[in-house]
N, CA, C and O atoms as a Tripos MOL2 file, in Angstrom:
@<TRIPOS>MOLECULE
protein
  292   291    73     0     0
PROTEIN
NO_CHARGES

@<TRIPOS>ATOM
      1 N         -58.6520  -20.6000  144.2290 N.3       1 MET1
      2 CA        -59.0510  -21.9810  143.9600 C.3       1 MET1
      3 C         -60.1940  -22.0150  142.9480 C.2       1 MET1
      4 O         -60.1780  -22.8020  142.0010 O.2       1 MET1
      5 N         -61.1840  -21.1510  143.1620 N.am      2 ARG2
      6 CA        -62.3550  -21.1260  142.2740 C.3       2 ARG2
      7 C         -61.9480  -20.7510  140.8450 C.2       2 ARG2
      8 O         -62.4700  -21.3090  139.8790 O.2       2 ARG2
      9 N         -61.0030  -19.7930  140.7180 N.am      3 ASN3
     10 CA        -60.5380  -19.3840  139.3870 C.3       3 ASN3
     11 C         -59.8620  -20.5300  138.6520 C.2       3 ASN3
     12 O         -60.0290  -20.6780  137.4410 O.2       3 ASN3
     13 N         -59.1040  -21.3370  139.3720 N.am      4 GLN4
     14 CA        -58.4400  -22.4830  138.7500 C.3       4 GLN4
     15 C         -59.4720  -23.5050  138.2690 C.2       4 GLN4
     16 O         -59.2850  -24.1280  137.2240 O.2       4 GLN4
     17 N         -60.5450  -23.6790  139.0170 N.am      5 LEU5
     18 CA        -61.6150  -24.5850  138.6050 C.3       5 LEU5
     19 C         -62.2970  -24.0770  137.3350 C.2       5 LEU5
     20 O         -62.5870  -24.8550  136.4270 O.2       5 LEU5
     21 N         -62.5480  -22.7770  137.2790 N.am      6 ILE6
     22 CA        -63.1900  -22.1840  136.0950 C.3       6 ILE6
     23 C         -62.2970  -22.3400  134.8710 C.2       6 ILE6
     24 O         -62.7840  -22.6710  133.7900 O.2       6 ILE6
     25 N         -60.9900  -22.1050  135.0270 N.am      7 LYS7
     26 CA        -60.0550  -22.2740  133.9020 C.3       7 LYS7
     27 C         -60.0160  -23.7240  133.4310 C.2       7 LYS7
     28 O         -59.8900  -23.9980  132.2370 O.2       7 LYS7
     29 N         -60.1260  -24.6470  134.3810 N.am      8 SER8
     30 CA        -60.1370  -26.0670  134.0350 C.3       8 SER8
     31 C         -61.3290  -26.4010  133.1390 C.2       8 SER8
     32 O         -61.2070  -27.2010  132.2110 O.2       8 SER8
     33 N         -62.4790  -25.7880  133.4180 N.am      9 VAL9
     34 CA        -63.6680  -26.0000  132.5870 C.3       9 VAL9
     35 C         -63.4420  -25.3970  131.2000 C.2       9 VAL9
     36 O         -63.7410  -26.0290  130.1880 O.2       9 VAL9
     37 N         -62.9090  -24.1650  131.1590 N.am     10 GLU10
     38 CA        -62.6970  -23.4790  129.8790 C.3      10 GLU10
     39 C         -61.7510  -24.2460  128.9640 C.2      10 GLU10
     40 O         -61.9940  -24.3520  127.7620 O.2      10 GLU10
     41 N         -60.6640  -24.7850  129.5350 N.am     11 TYR11
     42 CA        -59.6560  -25.4700  128.7260 C.3      11 TYR11
     43 C         -59.8530  -26.9820  128.6720 C.2      11 TYR11
     44 O         -59.0580  -27.6960  128.0600 O.2      11 TYR11
     45 N         -60.9230  -27.4690  129.3190 N.am     12 ASN12
     46 CA        -61.2330  -28.9010  129.3050 C.3      12 ASN12
     47 C         -60.0430  -29.7270  129.8000 C.2      12 ASN12
     48 O         -59.6840  -30.7410  129.2010 O.2      12 ASN12
     49 N         -59.4400  -29.2750  130.9040 N.am     13 GLN13
     50 CA        -58.2260  -29.8950  131.4230 C.3      13 GLN13
     51 C         -58.5070  -30.6460  132.7320 C.2      13 GLN13
     52 O         -59.0790  -30.0730  133.6590 O.2      13 GLN13
     53 N         -58.1140  -31.9080  132.8130 N.am     14 PRO14
     54 CA        -58.2930  -32.6470  134.0710 C.3      14 PRO14
     55 C         -57.3450  -32.1240  135.1540 C.2      14 PRO14
     56 O         -56.3080  -31.5300  134.8570 O.2      14 PRO14
     57 N         -57.7210  -32.3560  136.4080 N.am     15 LEU15
     58 CA        -56.9300  -31.9020  137.5450 C.3      15 LEU15
     59 C         -56.6960  -33.0630  138.5130 C.2      15 LEU15
     60 O         -57.5260  -33.9640  138.6370 O.2      15 LEU15
     61 N         -55.5500  -33.0230  139.1950 N.am     16 ASP16
     62 CA        -55.3330  -33.8900  140.3460 C.3      16 ASP16
     63 C         -55.6780  -33.0580  141.5650 C.2      16 ASP16
     64 O         -55.2230  -31.9220  141.6950 O.2      16 ASP16
     65 N         -56.4850  -33.6190  142.4620 N.am     17 MET17
     66 CA        -56.9970  -32.8610  143.5940 C.3      17 MET17
     67 C         -56.7600  -33.6170  144.8900 C.2      17 MET17
     68 O         -56.9550  -34.8300  144.9610 O.2      17 MET17
     69 N         -56.3380  -32.8860  145.9140 N.am     18 MET18
     70 CA        -56.3030  -33.3980  147.2790 C.3      18 MET18
     71 C         -57.5470  -32.8380  147.9460 C.2      18 MET18
     72 O         -57.7570  -31.6250  147.9530 O.2      18 MET18
     73 N         -58.3840  -33.7260  148.5130 N.am     19 TYR19
     74 CA        -59.6880  -33.3160  149.0290 C.3      19 TYR19
     75 C         -59.9140  -33.8750  150.4260 C.2      19 TYR19
     76 O         -59.5980  -35.0320  150.7060 O.2      19 TYR19
     77 N         -60.4670  -33.0370  151.3000 N.am     20 MET20
     78 CA        -60.7930  -33.4760  152.6480 C.3      20 MET20
     79 C         -62.3030  -33.6550  152.7630 C.2      20 MET20
     80 O         -63.0640  -32.7120  152.5450 O.2      20 MET20
     81 N         -62.7310  -34.8620  153.1050 N.am     21 ALA21
     82 CA        -64.1530  -35.1720  153.2370 C.3      21 ALA21
     83 C         -64.6940  -34.6220  154.5610 C.2      21 ALA21
     84 O         -63.9430  -34.1310  155.4040 O.2      21 ALA21
     85 N         -66.0110  -34.7180  154.7150 N.am     22 LYS22
     86 CA        -66.6640  -34.2250  155.9360 C.3      22 LYS22
     87 C         -66.1070  -34.8710  157.1990 C.2      22 LYS22
     88 O         -66.0040  -34.2230  158.2410 O.2      22 LYS22
     89 N         -65.7440  -36.1620  157.1010 N.am     23 ASP23
     90 CA        -65.2400  -36.8800  158.2830 C.3      23 ASP23
     91 C         -63.7540  -36.6320  158.5480 C.2      23 ASP23
     92 O         -63.1950  -37.1920  159.4900 O.2      23 ASP23
     93 N         -63.1120  -35.7990  157.7250 N.am     24 GLY24
     94 CA        -61.7120  -35.4570  157.9290 C.3      24 GLY24
     95 C         -60.7340  -36.3140  157.1530 C.2      24 GLY24
     96 O         -59.5320  -36.0490  157.1750 O.2      24 GLY24
     97 N         -61.2240  -37.3380  156.4650 N.am     25 SER25
     98 CA        -60.3230  -38.1850  155.6740 C.3      25 SER25
     99 C         -59.8940  -37.4370  154.4130 C.2      25 SER25
    100 O         -60.6610  -36.6700  153.8310 O.2      25 SER25
    101 N         -58.6590  -37.6790  154.0140 N.am     26 ILE26
    102 CA        -58.0870  -36.9930  152.8480 C.3      26 ILE26
    103 C         -57.8770  -38.0020  151.7290 C.2      26 ILE26
    104 O         -57.3880  -39.1100  151.9500 O.2      26 ILE26
    105 N         -58.2620  -37.5910  150.5110 N.am     27 SER27
    106 CA        -58.0810  -38.4740  149.3550 C.3      27 SER27
    107 C         -57.4930  -37.6870  148.1980 C.2      27 SER27
    108 O         -57.6710  -36.4740  148.0880 O.2      27 SER27
    109 N         -56.7870  -38.4110  147.3400 N.am     28 LYS28
    110 CA        -56.2540  -37.8240  146.1070 C.3      28 LYS28
    111 C         -57.1160  -38.3410  144.9700 C.2      28 LYS28
    112 O         -57.3080  -39.5480  144.8290 O.2      28 LYS28
    113 N         -57.6340  -37.4290  144.1590 N.am     29 ARG29
    114 CA        -58.5260  -37.8120  143.0740 C.3      29 ARG29
    115 C         -58.1310  -37.1050  141.7910 C.2      29 ARG29
    116 O         -57.6330  -35.9800  141.8140 O.2      29 ARG29
    117 N         -58.3550  -37.7740  140.6820 N.am     30 ARG30
    118 CA        -58.2390  -37.1150  139.3780 C.3      30 ARG30
    119 C         -59.6540  -36.7830  138.9460 C.2      30 ARG30
    120 O         -60.5320  -37.6460  138.9340 O.2      30 ARG30
    121 N         -59.8690  -35.5130  138.5890 N.am     31 ILE31
    122 CA        -61.2120  -35.0580  138.2580 C.3      31 ILE31
    123 C         -61.2240  -34.2910  136.9440 C.2      31 ILE31
    124 O         -60.1990  -33.7940  136.4780 O.2      31 ILE31
    125 N         -62.4120  -34.2100  136.3640 N.am     32 LYS32
    126 CA        -62.6740  -33.3480  135.2090 C.3      32 LYS32
    127 C         -63.8500  -32.4690  135.6170 C.2      32 LYS32
    128 O         -64.9700  -32.9530  135.7780 O.2      32 LYS32
    129 N         -63.5890  -31.1700  135.7840 N.am     33 VAL33
    130 CA        -64.5970  -30.2420  136.2840 C.3      33 VAL33
    131 C         -65.6650  -30.0130  135.2200 C.2      33 VAL33
    132 O         -65.3480  -29.7510  134.0600 O.2      33 VAL33
    133 N         -66.9260  -30.1120  135.6170 N.am     34 LEU34
    134 CA        -68.0490  -29.9450  134.7010 C.3      34 LEU34
    135 C         -68.7570  -28.6100  134.8940 C.2      34 LEU34
    136 O         -69.1750  -27.9790  133.9240 O.2      34 LEU34
    137 N         -68.8930  -28.1800  136.1520 N.am     35 GLN35
    138 CA        -69.6580  -26.9750  136.4520 C.3      35 GLN35
    139 C         -69.1760  -26.3920  137.7790 C.2      35 GLN35
    140 O         -68.9430  -27.1310  138.7350 O.2      35 GLN35
    141 N         -69.0270  -25.0720  137.8390 N.am     36 VAL36
    142 CA        -68.5620  -24.4150  139.0600 C.3      36 VAL36
    143 C         -69.6500  -23.4960  139.5820 C.2      36 VAL36
    144 O         -70.1680  -22.6560  138.8460 O.2      36 VAL36
    145 N         -70.0030  -23.6560  140.8680 N.am     37 GLY37
    146 CA        -70.9860  -22.7980  141.5210 C.3      37 GLY37
    147 C         -70.2930  -21.8620  142.4920 C.2      37 GLY37
    148 O         -69.0760  -21.6870  142.4270 O.2      37 GLY37
    149 N         -71.0610  -21.2570  143.3950 N.am     38 GLU38
    150 CA        -70.4940  -20.3210  144.3650 C.3      38 GLU38
    151 C         -69.6430  -21.0320  145.4250 C.2      38 GLU38
    152 O         -68.5050  -20.6320  145.6740 O.2      38 GLU38
    153 N         -70.1790  -22.0650  146.0380 N.am     39 GLY39
    154 CA        -69.4590  -22.7450  147.1100 C.3      39 GLY39
    155 C         -69.1020  -24.1810  146.8090 C.2      39 GLY39
    156 O         -68.4220  -24.8360  147.5990 O.2      39 GLY39
    157 N         -69.5620  -24.6820  145.6570 N.am     40 SER40
    158 CA        -69.2990  -26.0750  145.3060 C.3      40 SER40
    159 C         -69.1110  -26.2050  143.7930 C.2      40 SER40
    160 O         -69.3290  -25.2560  143.0400 O.2      40 SER40
    161 N         -68.7040  -27.3940  143.3710 N.am     41 PHE41
    162 CA        -68.5560  -27.6550  141.9350 C.3      41 PHE41
    163 C         -68.8630  -29.1100  141.6390 C.2      41 PHE41
    164 O         -68.7100  -29.9840  142.4930 O.2      41 PHE41
    165 N         -69.3000  -29.3530  140.4090 N.am     42 ARG42
    166 CA        -69.5830  -30.7060  139.9270 C.3      42 ARG42
    167 C         -68.4090  -31.1400  139.0690 C.2      42 ARG42
    168 O         -67.8760  -30.3650  138.2750 O.2      42 ARG42
    169 N         -68.0160  -32.3980  139.2430 N.am     43 ALA43
    170 CA        -66.9020  -32.9300  138.4750 C.3      43 ALA43
    171 C         -67.0870  -34.4250  138.2900 C.2      43 ALA43
    172 O         -67.7490  -35.0960  139.0820 O.2      43 ALA43
    173 N         -66.4760  -34.9300  137.2120 N.am     44 TYR44
    174 CA        -66.4090  -36.3760  137.0380 C.3      44 TYR44
    175 C         -65.1750  -36.8390  137.8030 C.2      44 TYR44
    176 O         -64.0720  -36.3490  137.5610 O.2      44 TYR44
    177 N         -65.3570  -37.7790  138.7230 N.am     45 CYS45
    178 CA        -64.2680  -38.3090  139.5330 C.3      45 CYS45
    179 C         -63.8250  -39.6470  138.9330 C.2      45 CYS45
    180 O         -64.6090  -40.5940  138.8670 O.2      45 CYS45
    181 N         -62.5680  -39.7180  138.4990 N.am     46 PHE46
    182 CA        -62.0540  -40.9440  137.9030 C.3      46 PHE46
    183 C         -61.8370  -42.0350  138.9540 C.2      46 PHE46
    184 O         -61.8370  -43.2190  138.6180 O.2      46 PHE46
    185 N         -61.6530  -41.6550  140.2110 N.am     47 LEU47
    186 CA        -61.4960  -42.6340  141.2880 C.3      47 LEU47
    187 C         -62.8040  -43.3910  141.5250 C.2      47 LEU47
    188 O         -62.8040  -44.6190  141.6070 O.2      47 LEU47
    189 N         -63.8970  -42.6740  141.6340 N.am     48 ARG48
    190 CA        -65.2140  -43.2710  141.8930 C.3      48 ARG48
    191 C         -65.9710  -43.6220  140.6060 C.2      48 ARG48
    192 O         -66.9930  -44.3070  140.6470 O.2      48 ARG48
    193 N         -65.4580  -43.1460  139.4600 N.am     49 LYS49
    194 CA        -66.0710  -43.3840  138.1490 C.3      49 LYS49
    195 C         -67.5200  -42.8950  138.1000 C.2      49 LYS49
    196 O         -68.4100  -43.5820  137.6000 O.2      49 LYS49
    197 N         -67.7280  -41.6890  138.6330 N.am     50 SER50
    198 CA        -69.0660  -41.0880  138.6210 C.3      50 SER50
    199 C         -68.9600  -39.5740  138.8010 C.2      50 SER50
    200 O         -67.9120  -39.0460  139.1730 O.2      50 SER50
    201 N         -70.0690  -38.8950  138.5280 N.am     51 ARG51
    202 CA        -70.1420  -37.4590  138.7540 C.3      51 ARG51
    203 C         -70.3460  -37.2110  140.2430 C.2      51 ARG51
    204 O         -71.1600  -37.8750  140.8850 O.2      51 ARG51
    205 N         -69.6050  -36.2540  140.7860 N.am     52 ARG52
    206 CA        -69.6680  -35.9570  142.2130 C.3      52 ARG52
    207 C         -69.7610  -34.4480  142.4150 C.2      52 ARG52
    208 O         -69.3720  -33.6630  141.5490 O.2      52 ARG52
    209 N         -70.2810  -34.0620  143.5700 N.am     53 THR53
    210 CA        -70.3090  -32.6540  143.9610 C.3      53 THR53
    211 C         -69.2940  -32.4610  145.0820 C.2      53 THR53
    212 O         -69.3130  -33.1880  146.0750 O.2      53 THR53
    213 N         -68.4130  -31.4830  144.9210 N.am     54 PHE54
    214 CA        -67.3720  -31.2010  145.8950 C.3      54 PHE54
    215 C         -67.5440  -29.7880  146.4430 C.2      54 PHE54
    216 O         -68.0070  -28.8950  145.7340 O.2      54 PHE54
    217 N         -67.1700  -29.5900  147.7000 N.am     55 ILE55
    218 CA        -67.2120  -28.2740  148.3270 C.3      55 ILE55
    219 C         -65.8560  -27.6070  148.1080 C.2      55 ILE55
    220 O         -64.8180  -28.1870  148.4240 O.2      55 ILE55
    221 N         -65.8660  -26.3910  147.5670 N.am     56 ILE56
    222 CA        -64.6220  -25.7070  147.2180 C.3      56 ILE56
    223 C         -63.7300  -25.5160  148.4430 C.2      56 ILE56
    224 O         -62.5120  -25.6600  148.3380 O.2      56 ILE56
    225 N         -64.3060  -25.1970  149.5950 N.am     57 ASP57
    226 CA        -63.5090  -24.9700  150.8070 C.3      57 ASP57
    227 C         -62.8060  -26.2280  151.3030 C.2      57 ASP57
    228 O         -61.8580  -26.1260  152.0810 O.2      57 ASP57
    229 N         -63.2440  -27.4100  150.8750 N.am     58 ASN58
    230 CA        -62.6180  -28.6650  151.3040 C.3      58 ASN58
    231 C         -61.4880  -29.1140  150.3770 C.2      58 ASN58
    232 O         -60.8400  -30.1270  150.6380 O.2      58 ASN58
    233 N         -61.2470  -28.3700  149.2990 N.am     59 VAL59
    234 CA        -60.1570  -28.7020  148.3840 C.3      59 VAL59
    235 C         -58.8560  -28.1980  148.9960 C.2      59 VAL59
    236 O         -58.7230  -27.0130  149.3000 O.2      59 VAL59
    237 N         -57.9040  -29.0970  149.1740 N.am     60 LEU60
    238 CA        -56.6180  -28.7380  149.7650 C.3      60 LEU60
    239 C         -55.6050  -28.3120  148.7110 C.2      60 LEU60
    240 O         -54.7940  -27.4190  148.9560 O.2      60 LEU60
    241 N         -55.6440  -28.9490  147.5280 N.am     61 ALA61
    242 CA        -54.6970  -28.6250  146.4560 C.3      61 ALA61
    243 C         -55.2630  -29.0570  145.1160 C.2      61 ALA61
    244 O         -55.9810  -30.0510  145.0180 O.2      61 ALA61
    245 N         -54.9250  -28.2870  144.0800 N.am     62 LEU62
    246 CA        -55.2880  -28.6200  142.6980 C.3      62 LEU62
    247 C         -54.0440  -28.5050  141.8320 C.2      62 LEU62
    248 O         -53.3160  -27.5140  141.9040 O.2      62 LEU62
    249 N         -53.8030  -29.5230  141.0110 N.am     63 VAL63
    250 CA        -52.6610  -29.5150  140.0970 C.3      63 VAL63
    251 C         -53.1570  -29.9430  138.7230 C.2      63 VAL63
    252 O         -53.7710  -31.0020  138.5900 O.2      63 VAL63
    253 N         -52.8950  -29.1200  137.6820 N.am     64 PRO64
    254 CA        -53.3140  -29.5210  136.3300 C.3      64 PRO64
    255 C         -52.5650  -30.7720  135.8760 C.2      64 PRO64
    256 O         -51.3780  -30.9390  136.1560 O.2      64 PRO64
    257 N         -53.2740  -31.6380  135.1760 N.am     65 VAL65
    258 CA        -52.6610  -32.8340  134.5960 C.3      65 VAL65
    259 C         -52.1570  -32.4510  133.2190 C.2      65 VAL65
    260 O         -52.9300  -32.0470  132.3500 O.2      65 VAL65
    261 N         -50.8470  -32.5820  133.0290 N.am     66 ILE66
    262 CA        -50.2430  -32.1910  131.7510 C.3      66 ILE66
    263 C         -49.7690  -33.4380  131.0340 C.2      66 ILE66
    264 O         -48.9370  -34.1920  131.5390 O.2      66 ILE66
    265 N         -50.3170  -33.6380  129.8450 N.am     67 HIS67
    266 CA        -49.9040  -34.7670  129.0080 C.3      67 HIS67
    267 C         -48.8910  -34.2490  128.0020 C.2      67 HIS67
    268 O         -49.1980  -33.3810  127.1850 O.2      67 HIS67
    269 N         -47.6920  -34.7850  128.0670 N.am     68 ARG68
    270 CA        -46.6660  -34.3660  127.1190 C.3      68 ARG68
    271 C         -46.5860  -35.4040  126.0010 C.2      68 ARG68
    272 O         -46.5220  -36.6100  126.2380 O.2      68 ARG68
    273 N         -46.5920  -34.8960  124.8020 N.am     69 GLU69
    274 CA        -46.5050  -35.7920  123.6630 C.3      69 GLU69
    275 C         -45.0420  -35.9070  123.2520 C.2      69 GLU69
    276 O         -44.3020  -34.9230  123.2260 O.2      69 GLU69
    277 N         -44.6520  -37.1240  122.9360 N.am     70 SER70
    278 CA        -43.2880  -37.3230  122.4630 C.3      70 SER70
    279 C         -43.3080  -37.6480  120.9810 C.2      70 SER70
    280 O         -44.1980  -38.3360  120.4830 O.2      70 SER70
    281 N         -42.3080  -37.1360  120.2990 N.am     71 MET71
    282 CA        -42.2320  -37.3740  118.8560 C.3      71 MET71
    283 C         -41.4180  -38.6390  118.6040 C.2      71 MET71
    284 O         -40.3950  -38.8810  119.2430 O.2      71 MET71
    285 N         -41.8900  -39.4170  117.6790 N.am     72 VAL72
    286 CA        -41.1770  -40.6160  117.2760 C.3      72 VAL72
    287 C         -40.6130  -40.3500  115.8870 C.2      72 VAL72
    288 O         -41.3370  -40.0140  114.9490 O.2      72 VAL72
    289 N         -39.3040  -40.5100  115.7870 N.am     73 ILE73
    290 CA        -38.6580  -40.2290  114.4820 C.3      73 ILE73
    291 C         -38.1940  -41.5230  113.8540 C.2      73 ILE73
    292 O         -37.6290  -41.5110  112.7610 O.2      73 ILE73
@<TRIPOS>BOND
     1     1     2 1
     2     2     3 1
     3     3     4 2
     4     3     5 am
     5     5     6 1
     6     6     7 1
     7     7     8 2
     8     7     9 am
     9     9    10 1
    10    10    11 1
    11    11    12 2
    12    11    13 am
    13    13    14 1
    14    14    15 1
    15    15    16 2
    16    15    17 am
    17    17    18 1
    18    18    19 1
    19    19    20 2
    20    19    21 am
    21    21    22 1
    22    22    23 1
    23    23    24 2
    24    23    25 am
    25    25    26 1
    26    26    27 1
    27    27    28 2
    28    27    29 am
    29    29    30 1
    30    30    31 1
    31    31    32 2
    32    31    33 am
    33    33    34 1
    34    34    35 1
    35    35    36 2
    36    35    37 am
    37    37    38 1
    38    38    39 1
    39    39    40 2
    40    39    41 am
    41    41    42 1
    42    42    43 1
    43    43    44 2
    44    43    45 am
    45    45    46 1
    46    46    47 1
    47    47    48 2
    48    47    49 am
    49    49    50 1
    50    50    51 1
    51    51    52 2
    52    51    53 am
    53    53    54 1
    54    54    55 1
    55    55    56 2
    56    55    57 am
    57    57    58 1
    58    58    59 1
    59    59    60 2
    60    59    61 am
    61    61    62 1
    62    62    63 1
    63    63    64 2
    64    63    65 am
    65    65    66 1
    66    66    67 1
    67    67    68 2
    68    67    69 am
    69    69    70 1
    70    70    71 1
    71    71    72 2
    72    71    73 am
    73    73    74 1
    74    74    75 1
    75    75    76 2
    76    75    77 am
    77    77    78 1
    78    78    79 1
    79    79    80 2
    80    79    81 am
    81    81    82 1
    82    82    83 1
    83    83    84 2
    84    83    85 am
    85    85    86 1
    86    86    87 1
    87    87    88 2
    88    87    89 am
    89    89    90 1
    90    90    91 1
    91    91    92 2
    92    91    93 am
    93    93    94 1
    94    94    95 1
    95    95    96 2
    96    95    97 am
    97    97    98 1
    98    98    99 1
    99    99   100 2
   100    99   101 am
   101   101   102 1
   102   102   103 1
   103   103   104 2
   104   103   105 am
   105   105   106 1
   106   106   107 1
   107   107   108 2
   108   107   109 am
   109   109   110 1
   110   110   111 1
   111   111   112 2
   112   111   113 am
   113   113   114 1
   114   114   115 1
   115   115   116 2
   116   115   117 am
   117   117   118 1
   118   118   119 1
   119   119   120 2
   120   119   121 am
   121   121   122 1
   122   122   123 1
   123   123   124 2
   124   123   125 am
   125   125   126 1
   126   126   127 1
   127   127   128 2
   128   127   129 am
   129   129   130 1
   130   130   131 1
   131   131   132 2
   132   131   133 am
   133   133   134 1
   134   134   135 1
   135   135   136 2
   136   135   137 am
   137   137   138 1
   138   138   139 1
   139   139   140 2
   140   139   141 am
   141   141   142 1
   142   142   143 1
   143   143   144 2
   144   143   145 am
   145   145   146 1
   146   146   147 1
   147   147   148 2
   148   147   149 am
   149   149   150 1
   150   150   151 1
   151   151   152 2
   152   151   153 am
   153   153   154 1
   154   154   155 1
   155   155   156 2
   156   155   157 am
   157   157   158 1
   158   158   159 1
   159   159   160 2
   160   159   161 am
   161   161   162 1
   162   162   163 1
   163   163   164 2
   164   163   165 am
   165   165   166 1
   166   166   167 1
   167   167   168 2
   168   167   169 am
   169   169   170 1
   170   170   171 1
   171   171   172 2
   172   171   173 am
   173   173   174 1
   174   174   175 1
   175   175   176 2
   176   175   177 am
   177   177   178 1
   178   178   179 1
   179   179   180 2
   180   179   181 am
   181   181   182 1
   182   182   183 1
   183   183   184 2
   184   183   185 am
   185   185   186 1
   186   186   187 1
   187   187   188 2
   188   187   189 am
   189   189   190 1
   190   190   191 1
   191   191   192 2
   192   191   193 am
   193   193   194 1
   194   194   195 1
   195   195   196 2
   196   195   197 am
   197   197   198 1
   198   198   199 1
   199   199   200 2
   200   199   201 am
   201   201   202 1
   202   202   203 1
   203   203   204 2
   204   203   205 am
   205   205   206 1
   206   206   207 1
   207   207   208 2
   208   207   209 am
   209   209   210 1
   210   210   211 1
   211   211   212 2
   212   211   213 am
   213   213   214 1
   214   214   215 1
   215   215   216 2
   216   215   217 am
   217   217   218 1
   218   218   219 1
   219   219   220 2
   220   219   221 am
   221   221   222 1
   222   222   223 1
   223   223   224 2
   224   223   225 am
   225   225   226 1
   226   226   227 1
   227   227   228 2
   228   227   229 am
   229   229   230 1
   230   230   231 1
   231   231   232 2
   232   231   233 am
   233   233   234 1
   234   234   235 1
   235   235   236 2
   236   235   237 am
   237   237   238 1
   238   238   239 1
   239   239   240 2
   240   239   241 am
   241   241   242 1
   242   242   243 1
   243   243   244 2
   244   243   245 am
   245   245   246 1
   246   246   247 1
   247   247   248 2
   248   247   249 am
   249   249   250 1
   250   250   251 1
   251   251   252 2
   252   251   253 am
   253   253   254 1
   254   254   255 1
   255   255   256 2
   256   255   257 am
   257   257   258 1
   258   258   259 1
   259   259   260 2
   260   259   261 am
   261   261   262 1
   262   262   263 1
   263   263   264 2
   264   263   265 am
   265   265   266 1
   266   266   267 1
   267   267   268 2
   268   267   269 am
   269   269   270 1
   270   270   271 1
   271   271   272 2
   272   271   273 am
   273   273   274 1
   274   274   275 1
   275   275   276 2
   276   275   277 am
   277   277   278 1
   278   278   279 1
   279   279   280 2
   280   279   281 am
   281   281   282 1
   282   282   283 1
   283   283   284 2
   284   283   285 am
   285   285   286 1
   286   286   287 1
   287   287   288 2
   288   287   289 am
   289   289   290 1
   290   290   291 1
   291   291   292 2
@<TRIPOS>SUBSTRUCTURE
     1 MET1         2 RESIDUE 1 A MET
     2 ARG2         6 RESIDUE 1 A ARG
     3 ASN3        10 RESIDUE 1 A ASN
     4 GLN4        14 RESIDUE 1 A GLN
     5 LEU5        18 RESIDUE 1 A LEU
     6 ILE6        22 RESIDUE 1 A ILE
     7 LYS7        26 RESIDUE 1 A LYS
     8 SER8        30 RESIDUE 1 A SER
     9 VAL9        34 RESIDUE 1 A VAL
    10 GLU10       38 RESIDUE 1 A GLU
    11 TYR11       42 RESIDUE 1 A TYR
    12 ASN12       46 RESIDUE 1 A ASN
    13 GLN13       50 RESIDUE 1 A GLN
    14 PRO14       54 RESIDUE 1 A PRO
    15 LEU15       58 RESIDUE 1 A LEU
    16 ASP16       62 RESIDUE 1 A ASP
    17 MET17       66 RESIDUE 1 A MET
    18 MET18       70 RESIDUE 1 A MET
    19 TYR19       74 RESIDUE 1 A TYR
    20 MET20       78 RESIDUE 1 A MET
    21 ALA21       82 RESIDUE 1 A ALA
    22 LYS22       86 RESIDUE 1 A LYS
    23 ASP23       90 RESIDUE 1 A ASP
    24 GLY24       94 RESIDUE 1 A GLY
    25 SER25       98 RESIDUE 1 A SER
    26 ILE26      102 RESIDUE 1 A ILE
    27 SER27      106 RESIDUE 1 A SER
    28 LYS28      110 RESIDUE 1 A LYS
    29 ARG29      114 RESIDUE 1 A ARG
    30 ARG30      118 RESIDUE 1 A ARG
    31 ILE31      122 RESIDUE 1 A ILE
    32 LYS32      126 RESIDUE 1 A LYS
    33 VAL33      130 RESIDUE 1 A VAL
    34 LEU34      134 RESIDUE 1 A LEU
    35 GLN35      138 RESIDUE 1 A GLN
    36 VAL36      142 RESIDUE 1 A VAL
    37 GLY37      146 RESIDUE 1 A GLY
    38 GLU38      150 RESIDUE 1 A GLU
    39 GLY39      154 RESIDUE 1 A GLY
    40 SER40      158 RESIDUE 1 A SER
    41 PHE41      162 RESIDUE 1 A PHE
    42 ARG42      166 RESIDUE 1 A ARG
    43 ALA43      170 RESIDUE 1 A ALA
    44 TYR44      174 RESIDUE 1 A TYR
    45 CYS45      178 RESIDUE 1 A CYS
    46 PHE46      182 RESIDUE 1 A PHE
    47 LEU47      186 RESIDUE 1 A LEU
    48 ARG48      190 RESIDUE 1 A ARG
    49 LYS49      194 RESIDUE 1 A LYS
    50 SER50      198 RESIDUE 1 A SER
    51 ARG51      202 RESIDUE 1 A ARG
    52 ARG52      206 RESIDUE 1 A ARG
    53 THR53      210 RESIDUE 1 A THR
    54 PHE54      214 RESIDUE 1 A PHE
    55 ILE55      218 RESIDUE 1 A ILE
    56 ILE56      222 RESIDUE 1 A ILE
    57 ASP57      226 RESIDUE 1 A ASP
    58 ASN58      230 RESIDUE 1 A ASN
    59 VAL59      234 RESIDUE 1 A VAL
    60 LEU60      238 RESIDUE 1 A LEU
    61 ALA61      242 RESIDUE 1 A ALA
    62 LEU62      246 RESIDUE 1 A LEU
    63 VAL63      250 RESIDUE 1 A VAL
    64 PRO64      254 RESIDUE 1 A PRO
    65 VAL65      258 RESIDUE 1 A VAL
    66 ILE66      262 RESIDUE 1 A ILE
    67 HIS67      266 RESIDUE 1 A HIS
    68 ARG68      270 RESIDUE 1 A ARG
    69 GLU69      274 RESIDUE 1 A GLU
    70 SER70      278 RESIDUE 1 A SER
    71 MET71      282 RESIDUE 1 A MET
    72 VAL72      286 RESIDUE 1 A VAL
    73 ILE73      290 RESIDUE 1 A ILE
């Protein structure tokens, strides 16, 4: 999980994340990872429209957001 977060920072790629909060509630968020630490990471959360700190162990799933460009002829 941590390696995927680091790659996201290197390639400047947003991620879709399933996250479990302290109270056990689960949310789906689109994030842009800014900084990765040992047990947590900082990211811009598009759902909350602010920078947030997330605990790596509470991340349930990460999926890269892929934008496909279409050609117009």
